[in-house]
C-alpha positions as a Markdown table, in Angstrom:
| # | Residue | x | y | z |
|---|---|---|---|---|
| 1 | Met | -53.8 | 12.3 | 20.3 |
| 2 | Ala | -51.9 | 15.3 | 21.8 |
| 3 | Asn | -52.8 | 18.7 | 20.7 |
| 4 | Phe | -50.1 | 21.1 | 19.6 |
| 5 | Pro | -50.2 | 24.8 | 20.0 |
| 6 | Ser | -50.8 | 26.9 | 17.0 |
| 7 | Thr | -47.4 | 28.5 | 17.3 |
| 8 | Ala | -45.8 | 25.2 | 16.7 |
| 9 | Ile | -47.5 | 24.8 | 13.4 |
| 10 | Val | -44.9 | 25.4 | 10.7 |
| 11 | Pro | -46.3 | 27.3 | 7.7 |
| 12 | Phe | -46.8 | 25.2 | 4.8 |
| 13 | Ala | -44.4 | 27.2 | 2.5 |
| 14 | Leu | -41.7 | 27.2 | 5.0 |
| 15 | Leu | -42.4 | 23.4 | 5.5 |
| 16 | Ile | -41.7 | 22.9 | 1.7 |
| 17 | Ile | -38.5 | 24.7 | 1.7 |
| 18 | Leu | -37.3 | 22.6 | 4.9 |
| 19 | Leu | -38.1 | 19.6 | 3.1 |
| 20 | His | -36.6 | 20.5 | -0.2 |
| 21 | Gly | -33.3 | 21.4 | 1.8 |
| 22 | Phe | -33.5 | 18.0 | 3.6 |
| 23 | Ser | -34.0 | 16.1 | 0.4 |
| 24 | Asn | -30.9 | 17.8 | -1.1 |
| 25 | Ala | -29.0 | 16.4 | 1.5 |
| 26 | Gln | -29.6 | 13.1 | 0.9 |
| 27 | Leu | -28.0 | 10.8 | -2.0 |
| 28 | Ser | -30.5 | 8.8 | -4.0 |
| 29 | Pro | -30.7 | 7.1 | -7.4 |
| 30 | Asp | -33.7 | 9.1 | -8.4 |
| 31 | Tyr | -31.9 | 12.4 | -7.7 |
| 32 | Tyr | -31.8 | 13.4 | -11.3 |
| 33 | Ser | -35.3 | 11.9 | -12.4 |
| 34 | Tyr | -36.9 | 15.3 | -13.0 |
| 35 | Ser | -33.9 | 17.7 | -13.7 |
| 36 | Cys | -32.0 | 15.4 | -16.0 |
| 37 | Pro | -34.0 | 12.1 | -16.8 |
| 38 | Ile | -31.6 | 11.2 | -19.7 |
| 39 | Leu | -28.5 | 11.5 | -17.8 |
| 40 | Leu | -27.7 | 7.7 | -17.4 |
| 41 | Pro | -28.0 | 6.9 | -21.0 |
| 42 | Thr | -26.1 | 9.9 | -21.9 |
| 43 | Val | -23.0 | 8.9 | -19.6 |
| 44 | Arg | -23.3 | 5.3 | -20.6 |
| 45 | Ser | -23.0 | 6.2 | -24.2 |
| 46 | Val | -19.5 | 8.2 | -23.7 |
| 47 | Val | -18.2 | 5.4 | -21.6 |
| 48 | Leu | -19.0 | 2.7 | -24.1 |
| 49 | Ser | -17.4 | 4.7 | -26.8 |
| 50 | Ala | -14.6 | 5.3 | -24.6 |
| 51 | Ile | -14.1 | 1.5 | -23.8 |
| 52 | Ala | -14.5 | 0.4 | -27.4 |
| 53 | Lys | -11.6 | 2.6 | -28.4 |
| 54 | Glu | -9.3 | 1.6 | -25.4 |
| 55 | Pro | -10.7 | -1.2 | -22.8 |
| 56 | Arg | -8.0 | -0.1 | -20.5 |
| 57 | Ile | -10.0 | 3.1 | -19.9 |
| 58 | Gly | -12.6 | 1.4 | -18.0 |
| 59 | Ala | -9.9 | 0.5 | -15.2 |
| 60 | Ser | -8.7 | 4.1 | -15.2 |
| 61 | Leu | -12.2 | 5.4 | -14.8 |
| 62 | Leu | -13.0 | 3.1 | -11.7 |
| 63 | Arg | -9.7 | 4.1 | -10.2 |
| 64 | Leu | -10.5 | 7.9 | -10.6 |
| 65 | Phe | -13.4 | 7.3 | -8.5 |
| 66 | Phe | -11.5 | 5.6 | -5.8 |
| 67 | His | -8.9 | 8.1 | -5.6 |
| 68 | Asp | -11.4 | 10.9 | -5.6 |
| 69 | Cys | -13.5 | 9.4 | -2.7 |
| 70 | Phe | -10.4 | 8.5 | -0.4 |
| 71 | Val | -9.0 | 12.1 | -0.5 |
| 72 | Asn | -11.7 | 14.3 | 1.4 |
| 73 | Gly | -14.6 | 12.5 | 0.2 |
| 74 | Cys | -16.4 | 12.0 | -3.3 |
| 75 | Asp | -16.4 | 15.6 | -4.3 |
| 76 | Ala | -14.5 | 15.5 | -7.8 |
| 77 | Ser | -11.6 | 17.3 | -6.4 |
| 78 | Ile | -9.0 | 14.9 | -8.2 |
| 79 | Leu | -10.3 | 16.3 | -11.4 |
| 80 | Leu | -9.2 | 20.2 | -10.9 |
| 81 | Asp | -6.2 | 21.1 | -12.8 |
| 82 | Asp | -3.2 | 22.9 | -11.1 |
| 83 | Thr | -2.8 | 26.7 | -11.8 |
| 84 | Pro | -0.3 | 29.2 | -11.3 |
| 85 | Thr | -2.0 | 29.9 | -7.7 |
| 86 | Phe | -3.4 | 26.5 | -6.8 |
| 87 | Ile | -1.6 | 23.0 | -6.7 |
| 88 | Gly | -4.2 | 20.4 | -6.7 |
| 89 | Glu | -4.4 | 16.5 | -6.4 |
| 90 | Lys | -3.4 | 15.5 | -10.1 |
| 91 | Thr | 0.2 | 16.0 | -9.8 |
| 92 | Ala | 0.5 | 14.3 | -6.4 |
| 93 | Lys | 3.0 | 11.1 | -6.5 |
| 94 | Ala | 0.1 | 8.7 | -6.1 |
| 95 | Asn | -1.7 | 10.4 | -9.1 |
| 96 | Asn | 1.3 | 12.0 | -11.4 |
| 97 | Asn | 1.7 | 9.8 | -14.6 |
| 98 | Ser | -0.7 | 7.2 | -13.2 |
| 99 | Ala | -4.6 | 8.5 | -12.8 |
| 100 | Arg | -5.9 | 8.8 | -16.1 |
| 101 | Gly | -9.3 | 9.1 | -17.9 |
| 102 | Phe | -9.7 | 12.8 | -17.5 |
| 103 | Glu | -10.6 | 13.6 | -21.1 |
| 104 | Val | -13.1 | 11.1 | -21.1 |
| 105 | Ile | -14.8 | 12.8 | -17.9 |
| 106 | Asp | -14.7 | 16.0 | -20.0 |
| 107 | Gln | -16.3 | 14.4 | -22.9 |
| 108 | Ile | -19.1 | 13.1 | -20.4 |
| 109 | Lys | -19.5 | 16.4 | -18.8 |
| 110 | Ser | -19.6 | 18.2 | -22.5 |
| 111 | Ala | -22.5 | 15.5 | -23.3 |
| 112 | Val | -24.3 | 16.1 | -20.2 |
| 113 | Glu | -24.2 | 19.8 | -20.3 |
| 114 | Gln | -25.8 | 19.7 | -23.7 |
| 115 | Val | -28.7 | 17.9 | -22.7 |
| 116 | Cys | -29.0 | 19.4 | -18.9 |
| 117 | Pro | -26.9 | 22.6 | -18.4 |
| 118 | Ala | -25.8 | 23.1 | -14.9 |
| 119 | Val | -27.6 | 20.5 | -13.4 |
| 120 | Val | -25.1 | 17.3 | -12.8 |
| 121 | Ser | -22.0 | 17.5 | -10.8 |
| 122 | Cys | -18.7 | 16.2 | -11.8 |
| 123 | Ala | -18.6 | 14.0 | -8.7 |
| 124 | Asp | -21.7 | 12.2 | -9.9 |
| 125 | Ile | -20.4 | 11.8 | -13.2 |
| 126 | Leu | -17.3 | 10.0 | -11.7 |
| 127 | Ala | -19.7 | 7.6 | -9.6 |
| 128 | Ile | -21.7 | 6.7 | -12.7 |
| 129 | Ser | -18.6 | 6.2 | -15.2 |
| 130 | Ala | -16.9 | 4.0 | -12.6 |
| 131 | Arg | -20.2 | 1.7 | -12.2 |
| 132 | Asp | -20.5 | 1.7 | -16.1 |
| 133 | Ser | -17.0 | 1.0 | -16.8 |
| 134 | Val | -17.3 | -2.3 | -14.3 |
| 135 | Val | -20.6 | -3.3 | -16.3 |
| 136 | Leu | -19.3 | -2.8 | -19.6 |
| 137 | Leu | -16.2 | -4.8 | -18.8 |
| 138 | Gly | -18.4 | -7.9 | -17.7 |
| 139 | Gly | -19.1 | -6.9 | -14.0 |
| 140 | Pro | -21.9 | -6.4 | -11.8 |
| 141 | Asn | -24.5 | -3.7 | -11.9 |
| 142 | Trp | -26.0 | -1.6 | -9.0 |
| 143 | Glu | -27.8 | 1.6 | -8.5 |
| 144 | Val | -25.6 | 4.6 | -8.2 |
| 145 | Lys | -27.0 | 7.0 | -5.5 |
| 146 | Leu | -26.6 | 10.7 | -6.7 |
| 147 | Gly | -27.0 | 14.1 | -5.6 |
| 148 | Arg | -23.1 | 15.0 | -4.7 |
| 149 | Arg | -21.8 | 18.5 | -5.6 |
| 150 | Asp | -18.5 | 19.5 | -6.4 |
| 151 | Ser | -15.5 | 20.8 | -4.1 |
| 152 | Lys | -13.9 | 24.3 | -4.9 |
| 153 | Thr | -10.7 | 23.0 | -3.5 |
| 154 | Ala | -8.4 | 20.0 | -3.5 |
| 155 | Ser | -5.7 | 18.6 | -1.0 |
| 156 | Arg | -2.3 | 17.3 | -2.3 |
| 157 | Ala | -1.3 | 16.7 | 1.1 |
| 158 | Ala | -4.4 | 14.5 | 1.8 |
| 159 | Val | -3.4 | 12.4 | -1.4 |
| 160 | Lys | -0.2 | 11.5 | 0.4 |
| 161 | Lys | -2.0 | 10.7 | 3.6 |
| 162 | Phe | -4.9 | 8.7 | 2.4 |
| 163 | Ile | -4.2 | 7.0 | -0.9 |
| 164 | Pro | -2.7 | 3.6 | -0.1 |
| 165 | Ala | 0.6 | 2.6 | -1.6 |
| 166 | Pro | 1.2 | -0.6 | -3.4 |
| 167 | Ser | 4.1 | -1.3 | -0.9 |
| 168 | Phe | 1.6 | -1.3 | 2.0 |
| 169 | Ser | 1.4 | -4.3 | 4.5 |
| 170 | Leu | -2.0 | -5.9 | 5.3 |
| 171 | Gly | -2.2 | -3.9 | 8.5 |
| 172 | Asn | -1.4 | -0.5 | 6.6 |
| 173 | Leu | -4.3 | -1.6 | 4.2 |
| 174 | Ile | -6.6 | -2.4 | 6.8 |
| 175 | Ser | -6.1 | 0.8 | 9.0 |
| 176 | Asn | -6.2 | 2.9 | 5.6 |
| 177 | Phe | -9.6 | 1.4 | 4.7 |
| 178 | Ser | -11.0 | 1.7 | 8.2 |
| 179 | Val | -10.3 | 5.6 | 8.5 |
| 180 | His | -13.0 | 5.6 | 5.7 |
| 181 | Gly | -15.4 | 3.3 | 7.3 |
| 182 | Phe | -14.6 | 0.3 | 5.4 |
| 183 | Ser | -14.5 | -3.4 | 6.9 |
| 184 | Thr | -11.6 | -5.9 | 6.0 |
| 185 | Lys | -14.2 | -7.5 | 4.1 |
| 186 | Asp | -14.8 | -4.3 | 2.0 |
| 187 | Leu | -10.9 | -4.2 | 1.8 |
| 188 | Val | -10.5 | -7.6 | -0.2 |
| 189 | Ala | -13.8 | -7.2 | -2.3 |
| 190 | Leu | -12.4 | -3.8 | -3.6 |
| 191 | Thr | -9.1 | -4.9 | -4.1 |
| 192 | Gly | -10.9 | -7.3 | -6.7 |
| 193 | Ala | -11.0 | -4.0 | -8.8 |
| 194 | His | -7.3 | -5.2 | -9.7 |
| 195 | Thr | -8.9 | -7.7 | -12.0 |
| 196 | Ile | -8.9 | -5.2 | -14.6 |
| 197 | Gly | -6.1 | -2.7 | -15.7 |
| 198 | Leu | -2.4 | -2.2 | -16.0 |
| 199 | Ala | 0.1 | -1.3 | -13.4 |
| 200 | Arg | 3.3 | 0.8 | -13.8 |
| 201 | Cys | 6.7 | -0.9 | -13.2 |
| 202 | Ala | 7.5 | 1.8 | -10.4 |
| 203 | Asn | 4.6 | 0.2 | -8.6 |
| 204 | Phe | 5.5 | -3.5 | -9.0 |
| 205 | Arg | 9.4 | -3.1 | -9.1 |
| 206 | Ser | 10.0 | -3.9 | -5.4 |
| 207 | His | 7.8 | -7.0 | -5.6 |
| 208 | Ile | 9.2 | -8.6 | -8.5 |
| 209 | Tyr | 12.9 | -8.0 | -7.2 |
| 210 | Asn | 12.5 | -8.2 | -3.6 |
| 211 | Asp | 9.7 | -10.5 | -2.5 |
| 212 | Ser | 9.8 | -14.1 | -2.4 |
| 213 | Asn | 6.0 | -14.7 | -2.8 |
| 214 | Ile | 5.6 | -14.4 | -6.3 |
| 215 | Asp | 5.7 | -17.0 | -9.1 |
| 216 | Ala | 9.0 | -17.4 | -10.6 |
| 217 | Thr | 7.9 | -17.4 | -14.4 |
| 218 | Leu | 5.8 | -14.3 | -13.7 |
| 219 | Ser | 8.6 | -12.6 | -12.1 |
| 220 | Thr | 11.3 | -13.3 | -14.6 |
| 221 | Ala | 8.6 | -12.2 | -17.3 |
| 222 | Arg | 8.0 | -8.7 | -15.5 |
| 223 | Lys | 11.6 | -8.2 | -15.1 |
| 224 | Thr | 12.0 | -8.1 | -18.8 |
| 225 | Ile | 10.1 | -4.9 | -18.9 |
| 226 | Cys | 10.7 | -3.5 | -15.6 |
| 227 | Pro | 14.7 | -2.8 | -15.0 |
| 228 | Arg | 15.8 | -3.0 | -11.4 |
| 229 | Lys | 17.1 | 0.5 | -11.6 |
| 230 | Ser | 14.7 | 3.1 | -9.9 |
| 231 | Gly | 13.9 | 5.6 | -12.7 |
| 232 | Ser | 14.5 | 3.3 | -15.7 |
| 233 | Gly | 11.2 | 2.1 | -17.4 |
| 234 | Asp | 9.0 | 3.3 | -14.6 |
| 235 | Asn | 6.0 | 3.7 | -16.8 |
| 236 | Asn | 6.4 | 0.5 | -18.5 |
| 237 | Leu | 3.1 | -1.4 | -18.1 |
| 238 | Ala | 2.0 | -4.9 | -17.2 |
| 239 | Pro | -1.6 | -6.4 | -16.5 |
| 240 | Leu | -2.7 | -6.6 | -12.9 |
| 241 | Asp | -4.5 | -9.8 | -14.1 |
| 242 | Pro | -2.9 | -11.6 | -16.7 |
| 243 | Glu | -5.3 | -14.1 | -17.5 |
| 244 | Thr | -8.2 | -12.0 | -18.3 |
| 245 | Thr | -7.0 | -8.4 | -18.3 |
| 246 | Met | -9.9 | -6.3 | -19.7 |
| 247 | Leu | -12.5 | -8.6 | -18.1 |
| 248 | Phe | -14.1 | -7.8 | -14.8 |
| 249 | Asp | -14.2 | -11.3 | -13.2 |
| 250 | Asn | -12.8 | -13.2 | -10.3 |
| 251 | Tyr | -9.4 | -14.2 | -11.9 |
| 252 | Phe | -7.5 | -11.8 | -9.7 |
| 253 | Phe | -8.2 | -13.9 | -6.6 |
| 254 | Lys | -7.4 | -17.1 | -8.4 |
| 255 | Asn | -4.0 | -15.4 | -9.5 |
| 256 | Ile | -3.4 | -14.5 | -5.8 |
| 257 | Leu | -3.6 | -18.1 | -4.5 |
| 258 | Ile | -0.9 | -19.4 | -7.0 |
| 259 | Ser | 1.3 | -16.3 | -6.2 |
| 260 | Lys | 0.7 | -14.4 | -9.5 |
| 261 | Gly | -0.5 | -10.9 | -7.6 |
| 262 | Leu | 1.7 | -8.1 | -9.4 |
| 263 | Leu | 1.5 | -5.9 | -6.4 |
| 264 | His | 3.1 | -6.6 | -3.0 |
| 265 | Ser | -0.1 | -5.1 | -1.4 |
| 266 | Asp | -2.3 | -7.7 | -3.5 |
| 267 | Met | -0.1 | -10.6 | -2.2 |
| 268 | Glu | -0.6 | -9.3 | 1.5 |
| 269 | Leu | -4.0 | -10.5 | 1.2 |
| 270 | Leu | -3.1 | -13.9 | 2.1 |
| 271 | Asn | -1.5 | -12.8 | 5.5 |
| 272 | Thr | -4.3 | -13.5 | 7.7 |
| 273 | Thr | -6.6 | -16.5 | 8.0 |
| 274 | Tyr | -9.6 | -14.4 | 7.6 |
| 275 | Thr | -8.6 | -12.4 | 4.4 |
| 276 | Ala | -7.0 | -15.7 | 2.8 |
| 277 | Ser | -10.3 | -17.2 | 3.6 |
| 278 | Leu | -12.0 | -14.4 | 1.6 |
| 279 | Val | -9.6 | -14.7 | -1.3 |
| 280 | Lys | -10.4 | -18.3 | -1.5 |
| 281 | Ile | -14.3 | -17.8 | -1.4 |
| 282 | Tyr | -14.0 | -15.0 | -4.1 |
| 283 | Ser | -11.8 | -17.2 | -6.3 |
| 284 | Arg | -14.4 | -19.9 | -6.6 |
| 285 | Asp | -17.6 | -17.9 | -6.3 |
| 286 | Ser | -17.9 | -15.1 | -8.4 |
| 287 | Val | -21.3 | -14.1 | -7.1 |
| 288 | Ala | -20.2 | -13.9 | -3.7 |
| 289 | Phe | -17.4 | -11.4 | -5.0 |
| 290 | Phe | -19.8 | -9.5 | -7.2 |
| 291 | Gly | -22.0 | -9.1 | -4.3 |
| 292 | Asp | -19.4 | -7.9 | -1.9 |
| 293 | Phe | -17.7 | -5.7 | -4.2 |
| 294 | Val | -21.1 | -3.8 | -4.9 |
| 295 | Ala | -21.7 | -3.4 | -1.4 |
| 296 | Gly | -18.3 | -1.8 | -1.3 |
| 297 | Met | -18.7 | 0.4 | -4.1 |
| 298 | Ile | -22.0 | 1.7 | -2.5 |
| 299 | Lys | -20.2 | 2.3 | 0.4 |
| 300 | Met | -17.4 | 4.2 | -1.4 |
| 301 | Gly | -20.1 | 6.5 | -2.9 |
| 302 | Asp | -21.1 | 7.5 | 0.5 |
| 303 | Val | -17.7 | 8.7 | 1.7 |
| 304 | Arg | -18.2 | 12.3 | 2.8 |
| 305 | Pro | -20.2 | 13.8 | -0.3 |
| 306 | Leu | -20.9 | 17.5 | -0.6 |
| 307 | Thr | -24.7 | 17.9 | -0.7 |
| 308 | Gly | -27.2 | 20.5 | -0.2 |
| 309 | Ser | -25.8 | 24.0 | -0.6 |
| 310 | Lys | -22.3 | 22.9 | 0.1 |
| 311 | Gly | -19.8 | 23.1 | -2.8 |
| 312 | Glu | -21.0 | 23.8 | -6.5 |
| 313 | Ile | -22.2 | 22.2 | -9.6 |
| 314 | Arg | -18.9 | 22.8 | -11.8 |
| 315 | Leu | -19.6 | 23.8 | -15.4 |
| 316 | Asn | -16.2 | 22.7 | -16.3 |
| 317 | Cys | -14.7 | 19.7 | -14.3 |
| 318 | Arg | -11.2 | 20.8 | -14.4 |
| 319 | Lys | -11.8 | 24.3 | -12.7 |
| 320 | Lys | -14.1 | 25.7 | -10.0 |
| 321 | Asn | -16.6 | 28.2 | -11.1 |
């Protein structure tokens, strides 16, 4: 065994400090085991209550996590309110009158602060609430890695750059997801989140009026609530999955195969042999879908988190400390 000179021996106290700093830089399901041991049931209780009142909110919380992570990482930047001197992400086109669930996040944060003051980040609350929403609506469970910190700023421009539009082609979608480290399989599996929730007329208008790859009966039905003229009925809602709208299952993929995808981007998944084969697999094998969806969600939670001494732990998710 090699002998090391005494000058290379790190003092014990310094070693502890270094190891503590290193551990803080790593996400882990056990991150709050000692500092906030009742975090998970505290979050779950609020999410359960919110979904009981309005099942749609589960899809909204899942979408909040996605829209947060795809814009400069999972840092809760989407939660920051605009101020007279600061314009954040909430009112960007992709989020304005669309992203929702902020009040539920406020309720969760308030409940967590009561039991663990100034310990748990809003970014981690978003990650946990997204998982809990999927589980409570019938979907798969997974361990959420924790230890993220909150950003002190947000980027309206990055929303426009990184949030995929419902008008995207498959090529656009693949490129968009790959920027964040996702594979084409991840893209297809994560799009399966459209098995829950509702879409605004403004986001499916072009598909029902201009595309030919949509079931005629579905198109006719949606036109009754979504006028052709832009600006008319933009906020009218329709289910992304008309069969099991508030149940997290694989019916979204079954719908795609019979041209009942509500968004143009949904139907784009059939445009290559590989992505179409994944749609078919997921349509008949919910276990395969759930497994790949979970893998994608874990990967999403790893997108550029702030850890260690970066960022902060917000006391109010809507504003920096």
